[in-house]
Structures are given as C-alpha cells and as structure tokens.
N, C-alpha and C positions, 0 to 999 in steps of 0.2 A: 382489526388487523389488516383488512383489505385496503384501508386508507393509507397506511404507512408503508405497505409493501413496495409500491413504486419508488418511494423516497429511499428506502433501505437499499433496494437494488441499484438505484442511480448512484448513491454515495459509495456503495461497495465497488461499483464499476469504476468510479473516479479514483477511489483508493488504489485499485489495481493499476490504472493508467498512470497515476502519479508515481507509483513505486517502480514502474518498468525501467526508467533511466537510472534510478538509484540502485536497482538490483544489478544492472549492467555495470555501473561504476564499481559497485561493491565487489563484483566478481573479479575485478582487476587488482584488487588490493590484497595484501597479506592478511590472512585470517586473524581476527582478534586485534588488529592494529587500530590506531585511533581513527583513521579515515574509514575503516570498515564499519566501526560503530557510528560514525557520523552519517554515512550513507544509509544506514538503517534508520536512524532517528530523525533526520531532517524532514522527511515527509509527514511525520506525526502531527505537527501543528496545523498543516494544511488540511489533513483529514479531520482533525478536531473542529476546525472552523467550518468545514463542509457539513459535518454532522450537526453542529449547533445551528447553522444557517437553515438546514433542512428541518429543524425542529424535532430532531430525534433525541431520545434520552439514552441513558447509559445501558439499557437492556439490549440495544442492537450492536453494541461494541464488538461482541464476539464474531458476528457476521462480517462486520467491516474489517476486522483484523484478518479474517480468512482471505478477504480480497487483497489486503495489503501484502500478506505473506505470499499469495499467489503472484502478485506483481513483482515482488523481490525475486522469487524463484524463476519466473519466466524471463525477467530481465537478465538474470545471471546466466540463463541457458541460451540466450539469444546468440551470443558470440560463439559459443561452443557448437551450435547447430550449423553455423556458416562455414566451419572448417572442413 
C-alpha cells in the first residue's frame, strides 16, 4: 500500500486541479442543461488517462472521484467567494 499511496495522492490532486475550471464554468450554467453535463463529464477521460498512466487499478477510483468532486465544488465556489 505504501508504494501506491504517492501515486494515488498525485492523481487525486491532478483530478482536483483539472476539475477546478470546469466547476467554475459549470457554476455559470443553468442546472441540468447540456453544457452543465458537459462541464462535469469532459475531465473524466483526462483523469482516466492519468490513472492508467500511473498504473493504478479500479480500486482507487473512489478516492480519485472524491478529488474530482472537490475540484468541481471548489471551482464552482470560486466566483461566489469573490463577490
């Protein structure tokens, strides 16, 4: 477990970073519109490629999804905190 922990943390961090701009854009769209769904789903292939490149299997997906959701949430909150 110790050998994969840095890889899991790094991929989770990148999932968070990749999702920040998409969360920001998603927050500007009408809820449940086509673009709202697009902004949620566009980063998924990038995170998938990162996970595969890091050699991680399917068991770490829940941890990476938490990072991606956090990125969407934080990106959506970014503009609201500036007002």
